[in-house]
PQR file with spaces between the fields and no chain letter, atoms N, CA, C, O and H, PARSE charges and radii, in Angstrom:
ATOM       1  N    TYR     1     154.141  184.450   67.954 -0.4000 1.5000
ATOM       2  CA   TYR     1     154.641  183.366   67.134 -0.0000 2.0000
ATOM       3  C    TYR     1     153.548  182.729   66.296  0.5500 1.7000
ATOM       4  O    TYR     1     153.809  182.197   65.217 -0.5500 1.4000
ATOM       5  N    GLU     2     152.359  182.784   66.784 -0.4000 1.5000
ATOM       6  CA   GLU     2     151.261  182.164   66.048 -0.0000 2.0000
ATOM       7  C    GLU     2     151.017  182.864   64.716  0.5500 1.7000
ATOM       8  O    GLU     2     150.929  182.204   63.680 -0.5500 1.4000
ATOM       9  H    GLU     2     152.147  183.216   67.661  0.4000 1.0000
ATOM      10  N    HIS     3     150.908  184.167   64.728 -0.4000 1.5000
ATOM      11  CA   HIS     3     150.514  184.888   63.524 -0.0000 2.0000
ATOM      12  C    HIS     3     151.686  185.151   62.585  0.5500 1.7000
ATOM      13  O    HIS     3     151.562  184.974   61.373 -0.5500 1.4000
ATOM      14  H    HIS     3     150.979  184.703   65.570  0.4000 1.0000
ATOM      15  N    GLN     4     152.798  185.563   63.126 -0.4000 1.5000
ATOM      16  CA   GLN     4     153.918  185.949   62.277 -0.0000 2.0000
ATOM      17  C    GLN     4     154.666  184.738   61.721  0.5500 1.7000
ATOM      18  O    GLN     4     155.014  184.715   60.541 -0.5500 1.4000
ATOM      19  H    GLN     4     152.899  185.707   64.111  0.4000 1.0000
ATOM      20  N    TYR     5     154.914  183.732   62.563 -0.4000 1.5000
ATOM      21  CA   TYR     5     155.733  182.594   62.146 -0.0000 2.0000
ATOM      22  C    TYR     5     154.938  181.312   61.921  0.5500 1.7000
ATOM      23  O    TYR     5     155.491  180.313   61.462 -0.5500 1.4000
ATOM      24  H    TYR     5     154.631  183.751   63.522  0.4000 1.0000
ATOM      25  N    LYS     6     153.650  181.333   62.241 -0.4000 1.5000
ATOM      26  CA   LYS     6     152.793  180.141   62.124 -0.0000 2.0000
ATOM      27  C    LYS     6     153.357  178.978   62.949  0.5500 1.7000
ATOM      28  O    LYS     6     153.275  177.819   62.544 -0.5500 1.4000
ATOM      29  H    LYS     6     153.201  182.145   62.614  0.4000 1.0000
ATOM      30  N    ASP     7     153.920  179.304   64.095 -0.4000 1.5000
ATOM      31  CA   ASP     7     154.528  178.307   64.981 -0.0000 2.0000
ATOM      32  C    ASP     7     153.591  178.061   66.165  0.5500 1.7000
ATOM      33  O    ASP     7     153.760  178.646   67.235 -0.5500 1.4000
ATOM      34  H    ASP     7     153.986  180.246   64.424  0.4000 1.0000
ATOM      35  N    ILE     8     152.609  177.193   65.962 -0.4000 1.5000
ATOM      36  CA   ILE     8     151.598  176.922   66.978 -0.0000 2.0000
ATOM      37  C    ILE     8     152.216  176.287   68.229  0.5500 1.7000
ATOM      38  O    ILE     8     151.874  176.700   69.337 -0.5500 1.4000
ATOM      39  H    ILE     8     152.471  176.718   65.092  0.4000 1.0000
ATOM      40  N    PRO     9     153.112  175.300   68.097 -0.5600 1.5000
ATOM      41  CA   PRO     9     153.703  174.722   69.316  0.2800 2.0000
ATOM      42  C    PRO     9     154.424  175.757   70.182  0.5500 1.7000
ATOM      43  O    PRO     9     154.340  175.704   71.409 -0.5500 1.4000
ATOM      44  N    ARG    10     155.118  176.679   69.560 -0.4000 1.5000
ATOM      45  CA   ARG    10     155.815  177.704   70.338 -0.0000 2.0000
ATOM      46  C    ARG    10     154.814  178.662   70.988  0.5500 1.7000
ATOM      47  O    ARG    10     155.008  179.082   72.128 -0.5500 1.4000
ATOM      48  H    ARG    10     155.186  176.722   68.564  0.4000 1.0000
ATOM      49  N    ALA    11     153.754  179.004   70.271 -0.4000 1.5000
ATOM      50  CA   ALA    11     152.710  179.866   70.841 -0.0000 2.0000
ATOM      51  C    ALA    11     152.057  179.174   72.033  0.5500 1.7000
ATOM      52  O    ALA    11     151.762  179.820   73.039 -0.5500 1.4000
ATOM      53  H    ALA    11     153.596  178.662   69.345  0.4000 1.0000
ATOM      54  N    LEU    12     151.830  177.869   71.930 -0.4000 1.5000
ATOM      55  CA   LEU    12     151.284  177.105   73.056 -0.0000 2.0000
ATOM      56  C    LEU    12     152.237  177.145   74.245  0.5500 1.7000
ATOM      57  O    LEU    12     151.810  177.320   75.387 -0.5500 1.4000
ATOM      58  H    LEU    12     152.070  177.344   71.113  0.4000 1.0000
ATOM      59  N    HIS    13     153.512  176.983   73.973 -0.4000 1.5000
ATOM      60  CA   HIS    13     154.515  177.008   75.036 -0.0000 2.0000
ATOM      61  C    HIS    13     154.496  178.348   75.780  0.5500 1.7000
ATOM      62  O    HIS    13     154.472  178.384   77.010 -0.5500 1.4000
ATOM      63  H    HIS    13     153.858  176.841   73.046  0.4000 1.0000
ATOM      64  N    TYR    14     154.505  179.437   75.027 -0.4000 1.5000
ATOM      65  CA   TYR    14     154.514  180.758   75.663 -0.0000 2.0000
ATOM      66  C    TYR    14     153.220  181.040   76.411  0.5500 1.7000
ATOM      67  O    TYR    14     153.232  181.680   77.462 -0.5500 1.4000
ATOM      68  H    TYR    14     154.524  179.408   74.028  0.4000 1.0000
ATOM      69  N    THR    15     152.111  180.565   75.875 -0.4000 1.5000
ATOM      70  CA   THR    15     150.834  180.752   76.563 -0.0000 2.0000
ATOM      71  C    THR    15     150.819  179.961   77.860  0.5500 1.7000
ATOM      72  O    THR    15     150.345  180.452   78.885 -0.5500 1.4000
ATOM      73  H    THR    15     152.101  180.044   75.021  0.4000 1.0000
ATOM      74  N    ARG    16     151.335  178.738   77.821 -0.4000 1.5000
ATOM      75  CA   ARG    16     151.416  177.906   79.028 -0.0000 2.0000
ATOM      76  C    ARG    16     152.315  178.568   80.075  0.5500 1.7000
ATOM      77  O    ARG    16     151.995  178.569   81.264 -0.5500 1.4000
ATOM      78  H    ARG    16     151.720  178.339   76.989  0.4000 1.0000
ATOM      79  N    GLN    17     153.433  179.126   79.628 -0.4000 1.5000
ATOM      80  CA   GLN    17     154.338  179.811   80.551 -0.0000 2.0000
ATOM      81  C    GLN    17     153.656  181.027   81.185  0.5500 1.7000
ATOM      82  O    GLN    17     153.834  181.291   82.374 -0.5500 1.4000
ATOM      83  H    GLN    17     153.693  179.124   78.662  0.4000 1.0000
ATOM      84  N    ALA    18     152.887  181.755   80.402 -0.4000 1.5000
ATOM      85  CA   ALA    18     152.171  182.920   80.936 -0.0000 2.0000
ATOM      86  C    ALA    18     151.138  182.492   81.970  0.5500 1.7000
ATOM      87  O    ALA    18     150.972  183.155   82.994 -0.5500 1.4000
ATOM      88  H    ALA    18     152.742  181.540   79.436  0.4000 1.0000
ATOM      89  N    LEU    19     150.442  181.387   81.710 -0.4000 1.5000
ATOM      90  CA   LEU    19     149.468  180.883   82.681 -0.0000 2.0000
ATOM      91  C    LEU    19     150.156  180.479   83.982  0.5500 1.7000
ATOM      92  O    LEU    19     149.636  180.729   85.070 -0.5500 1.4000
ATOM      93  H    LEU    19     150.576  180.849   80.878  0.4000 1.0000
ATOM      94  N    LEU    20     151.316  179.860   83.865 -0.4000 1.5000
ATOM      95  CA   LEU    20     152.066  179.490   85.066 -0.0000 2.0000
ATOM      96  C    LEU    20     152.505  180.729   85.843  0.5500 1.7000
ATOM      97  O    LEU    20     152.438  180.751   87.072 -0.5500 1.4000
ATOM      98  H    LEU    20     151.738  179.657   82.981  0.4000 1.0000
ATOM      99  N    ALA    21     152.949  181.750   85.131 -0.4000 1.5000
ATOM     100  CA   ALA    21     153.367  182.986   85.803 -0.0000 2.0000
ATOM     101  C    ALA    21     152.192  183.640   86.519  0.5500 1.7000
ATOM     102  O    ALA    21     152.351  184.178   87.615 -0.5500 1.4000
ATOM     103  H    ALA    21     153.004  181.733   84.133  0.4000 1.0000
ATOM     104  N    LEU    22     151.025  183.595   85.908 -0.4000 1.5000
ATOM     105  CA   LEU    22     149.846  184.192   86.534 -0.0000 2.0000
ATOM     106  C    LEU    22     149.373  183.409   87.751  0.5500 1.7000
ATOM     107  O    LEU    22     148.642  183.937   88.589 -0.5500 1.4000
ATOM     108  H    LEU    22     150.897  183.158   85.018  0.4000 1.0000
ATOM     109  N    SER    23     149.787  182.160   87.847 -0.4000 1.5000
ATOM     110  CA   SER    23     149.369  181.359   89.000 -0.0000 2.0000
ATOM     111  C    SER    23     150.182  181.690   90.249  0.5500 1.7000
ATOM     112  O    SER    23     149.845  181.245   91.347 -0.5500 1.4000
ATOM     113  H    SER    23     150.381  181.731   87.167  0.4000 1.0000
ATOM     114  N    GLU    24     151.252  182.469   90.084 -0.4000 1.5000
ATOM     115  CA   GLU    24     152.060  182.914   91.221 -0.0000 2.0000
ATOM     116  C    GLU    24     151.424  184.174   91.800  0.5500 1.7000
ATOM     117  O    GLU    24     151.555  185.246   91.209 -0.5500 1.4000
ATOM     118  H    GLU    24     151.526  182.830   89.192  0.4000 1.0000
ATOM     119  N    PRO    25     150.747  184.076   92.927 -0.5600 1.5000
ATOM     120  CA   PRO    25     150.020  185.241   93.457  0.2800 2.0000
ATOM     121  C    PRO    25     150.913  186.411   93.849  0.5500 1.7000
ATOM     122  O    PRO    25     150.472  187.560   93.798 -0.5500 1.4000
ATOM     123  N    SER    26     152.133  186.154   94.233 -0.4000 1.5000
ATOM     124  CA   SER    26     153.004  187.251   94.664 -0.0000 2.0000
ATOM     125  C    SER    26     153.512  188.091   93.493  0.5500 1.7000
ATOM     126  O    SER    26     153.922  189.235   93.687 -0.5500 1.4000
ATOM     127  H    SER    26     152.491  185.221   94.274  0.4000 1.0000
ATOM     128  N    LEU    27     153.490  187.543   92.298 -0.4000 1.5000
ATOM     129  CA   LEU    27     154.005  188.274   91.149 -0.0000 2.0000
ATOM     130  C    LEU    27     153.027  189.318   90.620  0.5500 1.7000
ATOM     131  O    LEU    27     153.439  190.385   90.167 -0.5500 1.4000
ATOM     132  H    LEU    27     153.157  186.613   92.140  0.4000 1.0000
ATOM     133  N    PHE    28     151.736  189.012   90.676 -0.4000 1.5000
ATOM     134  CA   PHE    28     150.730  189.885   90.082 -0.0000 2.0000
ATOM     135  C    PHE    28     149.595  190.131   91.064  0.5500 1.7000
ATOM     136  O    PHE    28     148.605  189.400   91.045 -0.5500 1.4000
ATOM     137  H    PHE    28     151.401  188.144   91.045  0.4000 1.0000
ATOM     138  N    PRO    29     149.709  191.131   91.915 -0.5600 1.5000
ATOM     139  CA   PRO    29     148.649  191.404   92.884  0.2800 2.0000
ATOM     140  C    PRO    29     147.466  192.178   92.293  0.5500 1.7000
ATOM     141  O    PRO    29     146.555  192.562   93.026 -0.5500 1.4000
ATOM     142  N    ASP    30     147.469  192.406   90.996 -0.4000 1.5000
ATOM     143  CA   ASP    30     146.449  193.192   90.316 -0.0000 2.0000
ATOM     144  C    ASP    30     145.075  192.515   90.394  0.5500 1.7000
ATOM     145  O    ASP    30     144.975  191.289   90.346 -0.5500 1.4000
ATOM     146  H    ASP    30     148.209  192.094   90.401  0.4000 1.0000
ATOM     147  N    ALA    31     144.029  193.320   90.514 -0.4000 1.5000
ATOM     148  CA   ALA    31     142.665  192.788   90.614 -0.0000 2.0000
ATOM     149  C    ALA    31     142.185  192.183   89.302  0.5500 1.7000
ATOM     150  O    ALA    31     141.256  191.375   89.317 -0.5500 1.4000
ATOM     151  H    ALA    31     144.109  194.316   90.553  0.4000 1.0000
ATOM     152  N    SER    32     142.773  192.539   88.183 -0.4000 1.5000
ATOM     153  CA   SER    32     142.318  192.023   86.891 -0.0000 2.0000
ATOM     154  C    SER    32     142.986  190.697   86.519  0.5500 1.7000
ATOM     155  O    SER    32     142.901  190.259   85.371 -0.5500 1.4000
ATOM     156  H    SER    32     143.528  193.195   88.171  0.4000 1.0000
ATOM     157  N    ILE    33     143.639  190.070   87.472 -0.4000 1.5000
ATOM     158  CA   ILE    33     144.356  188.826   87.197 -0.0000 2.0000
ATOM     159  C    ILE    33     143.432  187.739   86.654  0.5500 1.7000
ATOM     160  O    ILE    33     143.823  186.974   85.773 -0.5500 1.4000
ATOM     161  H    ILE    33     143.708  190.426   88.404  0.4000 1.0000
ATOM     162  N    GLN    34     142.214  187.669   87.174 -0.4000 1.5000
ATOM     163  CA   GLN    34     141.269  186.653   86.714 -0.0000 2.0000
ATOM     164  C    GLN    34     140.921  186.867   85.243  0.5500 1.7000
ATOM     165  O    GLN    34     140.812  185.897   84.493 -0.5500 1.4000
ATOM     166  H    GLN    34     141.896  188.291   87.890  0.4000 1.0000
ATOM     167  N    GLU    35     140.746  188.105   84.823 -0.4000 1.5000
ATOM     168  CA   GLU    35     140.445  188.400   83.419 -0.0000 2.0000
ATOM     169  C    GLU    35     141.595  187.968   82.515  0.5500 1.7000
ATOM     170  O    GLU    35     141.372  187.412   81.440 -0.5500 1.4000
ATOM     171  H    GLU    35     140.835  188.892   85.433  0.4000 1.0000
ATOM     172  N    LYS    36     142.809  188.221   82.948 -0.4000 1.5000
ATOM     173  CA   LYS    36     143.979  187.824   82.165 -0.0000 2.0000
ATOM     174  C    LYS    36     144.071  186.309   82.067  0.5500 1.7000
ATOM     175  O    LYS    36     144.377  185.767   81.005 -0.5500 1.4000
ATOM     176  H    LYS    36     142.991  188.673   83.822  0.4000 1.0000
ATOM     177  N    ARG    37     143.808  185.632   83.169 -0.4000 1.5000
ATOM     178  CA   ARG    37     143.865  184.174   83.184 -0.0000 2.0000
ATOM     179  C    ARG    37     142.812  183.588   82.237  0.5500 1.7000
ATOM     180  O    ARG    37     143.101  182.657   81.485 -0.5500 1.4000
ATOM     181  H    ARG    37     143.560  186.073   84.032  0.4000 1.0000
ATOM     182  N    ILE    38     141.603  184.128   82.276 -0.4000 1.5000
ATOM     183  CA   ILE    38     140.533  183.647   81.400 -0.0000 2.0000
ATOM     184  C    ILE    38     140.907  183.862   79.932  0.5500 1.7000
ATOM     185  O    ILE    38     140.685  182.985   79.097 -0.5500 1.4000
ATOM     186  H    ILE    38     141.369  184.884   82.888  0.4000 1.0000
ATOM     187  N    ALA    39     141.472  185.024   79.621 -0.4000 1.5000
ATOM     188  CA   ALA    39     141.877  185.311   78.243 -0.0000 2.0000
ATOM     189  C    ALA    39     142.963  184.341   77.779  0.5500 1.7000
ATOM     190  O    ALA    39     142.931  183.869   76.642 -0.5500 1.4000
ATOM     191  H    ALA    39     141.653  185.736   80.299  0.4000 1.0000
ATOM     192  N    LEU    40     143.912  184.047   78.647 -0.4000 1.5000
ATOM     193  CA   LEU    40     144.976  183.105   78.284 -0.0000 2.0000
ATOM     194  C    LEU    40     144.446  181.682   78.149  0.5500 1.7000
ATOM     195  O    LEU    40     144.893  180.942   77.273 -0.5500 1.4000
ATOM     196  H    LEU    40     143.938  184.430   79.571  0.4000 1.0000
ATOM     197  N    GLN    41     143.510  181.292   78.991 -0.4000 1.5000
ATOM     198  CA   GLN    41     142.915  179.962   78.880 -0.0000 2.0000
ATOM     199  C    GLN    41     142.155  179.826   77.564  0.5500 1.7000
ATOM     200  O    GLN    41     142.207  178.782   76.914 -0.5500 1.4000
ATOM     201  H    GLN    41     143.147  181.893   79.703  0.4000 1.0000
ATOM     202  N    TYR    42     141.451  180.885   77.175 -0.4000 1.5000
ATOM     203  CA   TYR    42     140.740  180.879   75.898 -0.0000 2.0000
ATOM     204  C    TYR    42     141.739  180.756   74.747  0.5500 1.7000
ATOM     205  O    TYR    42     141.530  179.975   73.818 -0.5500 1.4000
ATOM     206  H    TYR    42     141.409  181.733   77.703  0.4000 1.0000
ATOM     207  N    ARG    43     142.817  181.526   74.812 -0.4000 1.5000
ATOM     208  CA   ARG    43     143.847  181.476   73.769 -0.0000 2.0000
ATOM     209  C    ARG    43     144.472  180.087   73.688  0.5500 1.7000
ATOM     210  O    ARG    43     144.690  179.561   72.597 -0.5500 1.4000
ATOM     211  H    ARG    43     142.986  182.161   75.566  0.4000 1.0000
ATOM     212  N    TYR    44     144.757  179.500   74.843 -0.4000 1.5000
ATOM     213  CA   TYR    44     145.377  178.182   74.877 -0.0000 2.0000
ATOM     214  C    TYR    44     144.462  177.143   74.224  0.5500 1.7000
ATOM     215  O    TYR    44     144.916  176.327   73.422 -0.5500 1.4000
ATOM     216  H    TYR    44     144.580  179.927   75.729  0.4000 1.0000
ATOM     217  N    ALA    45     143.180  177.176   74.570 -0.4000 1.5000
ATOM     218  CA   ALA    45     142.215  176.235   73.985 -0.0000 2.0000
ATOM     219  C    ALA    45     142.105  176.447   72.475  0.5500 1.7000
ATOM     220  O    ALA    45     142.024  175.480   71.717 -0.5500 1.4000
ATOM     221  H    ALA    45     142.811  177.839   75.221  0.4000 1.0000
ATOM     222  N    ARG    46     142.102  177.695   72.040 -0.4000 1.5000
ATOM     223  CA   ARG    46     142.017  177.994   70.610 -0.0000 2.0000
ATOM     224  C    ARG    46     143.255  177.482   69.876  0.5500 1.7000
ATOM     225  O    ARG    46     143.142  176.938   68.777 -0.5500 1.4000
ATOM     226  H    ARG    46     142.167  178.481   72.656  0.4000 1.0000
ATOM     227  N    LEU    47     144.432  177.653   70.475 -0.4000 1.5000
ATOM     228  CA   LEU    47     145.667  177.158   69.869 -0.0000 2.0000
ATOM     229  C    LEU    47     145.668  175.637   69.776  0.5500 1.7000
ATOM     230  O    LEU    47     146.132  175.073   68.786 -0.5500 1.4000
ATOM     231  H    LEU    47     144.524  178.095   71.367  0.4000 1.0000
ATOM     232  N    LEU    48     145.148  174.972   70.809 -0.4000 1.5000
ATOM     233  CA   LEU    48     145.065  173.509   70.763 -0.0000 2.0000
ATOM     234  C    LEU    48     144.162  173.055   69.625  0.5500 1.7000
ATOM     235  O    LEU    48     144.488  172.105   68.913 -0.5500 1.4000
ATOM     236  H    LEU    48     144.771  175.430   71.614  0.4000 1.0000
ATOM     237  N    ARG    49     143.025  173.730   69.451 -0.4000 1.5000
ATOM     238  CA   ARG    49     142.122  173.386   68.345 -0.0000 2.0000
ATOM     239  C    ARG    49     142.816  173.626   67.005  0.5500 1.7000
ATOM     240  O    ARG    49     142.711  172.808   66.090 -0.5500 1.4000
ATOM     241  H    ARG    49     142.760  174.502   70.030  0.4000 1.0000
ATOM     242  N    LYS    50     143.510  174.728   66.895 -0.4000 1.5000
ATOM     243  CA   LYS    50     144.205  175.074   65.659 -0.0000 2.0000
ATOM     244  C    LYS    50     145.309  174.058   65.360  0.5500 1.7000
ATOM     245  O    LYS    50     145.511  173.670   64.210 -0.5500 1.4000
ATOM     246  H    LYS    50     143.595  175.392   67.637  0.4000 1.0000
ATOM     247  N    GLN    51     146.006  173.642   66.387 -0.4000 1.5000
ATOM     248  CA   GLN    51     147.067  172.649   66.223 -0.0000 2.0000
ATOM     249  C    GLN    51     146.472  171.325   65.746  0.5500 1.7000
ATOM     250  O    GLN    51     147.055  170.656   64.892 -0.5500 1.4000
ATOM     251  H    GLN    51     145.842  173.957   67.322  0.4000 1.0000
ATOM     252  N    GLY    52     145.324  170.948   66.288 -0.4000 1.5000
ATOM     253  CA   GLY    52     144.662  169.713   65.874 -0.0000 2.0000
ATOM     254  C    GLY    52     144.263  169.742   64.413  0.5500 1.7000
ATOM     255  O    GLY    52     144.339  168.716   63.738 -0.5500 1.4000
ATOM     256  H    GLY    52     144.851  171.491   66.982  0.4000 1.0000
ATOM     257  N    LYS    53     143.842  170.888   63.907 -0.4000 1.5000
ATOM     258  CA   LYS    53     143.467  171.018   62.500 -0.0000 2.0000
ATOM     259  C    LYS    53     144.684  170.894   61.598  0.5500 1.7000
ATOM     260  O    LYS    53     144.573  170.386   60.482 -0.5500 1.4000
ATOM     261  H    LYS    53     143.780  171.722   64.456  0.4000 1.0000
ATOM     262  N    GLN    54     145.852  171.351   62.061 -0.4000 1.5000
ATOM     263  CA   GLN    54     147.064  171.267   61.255 -0.0000 2.0000
ATOM     264  C    GLN    54     147.547  169.830   61.136  0.5500 1.7000
ATOM     265  O    GLN    54     148.149  169.457   60.129 -0.5500 1.4000
ATOM     266  H    GLN    54     145.943  171.763   62.967  0.4000 1.0000
ATOM     267  N    ILE    55     147.289  169.025   62.154 -0.4000 1.5000
ATOM     268  CA   ILE    55     147.750  167.638   62.151 -0.0000 2.0000
ATOM     269  C    ILE    55     146.928  166.803   61.177  0.5500 1.7000
ATOM     270  O    ILE    55     147.459  165.916   60.508 -0.5500 1.4000
ATOM     271  H    ILE    55     146.801  169.328   62.973  0.4000 1.0000
ATOM     272  N    LEU    56     145.632  167.089   61.099 -0.4000 1.5000
ATOM     273  CA   LEU    56     144.732  166.295   60.249 -0.0000 2.0000
ATOM     274  C    LEU    56     144.947  166.526   58.799  0.5500 1.7000
ATOM     275  O    LEU    56     144.262  165.927   57.970 -0.5500 1.4000
ATOM     276  H    LEU    56     145.200  167.809   61.642  0.4000 1.0000
């Protein structure tokens, strides 16, 4: 949603939902879960910064 529709709030929502899903240990027993979580946290922070620039 971020790139195609320029909908930062929706991209934030989906990223937040993905982070919540990754916090459920029974859903993803994969060893690379920490890498995925870090990547999503980075994306979430970047989207927040981008959203702040759009408001100003």
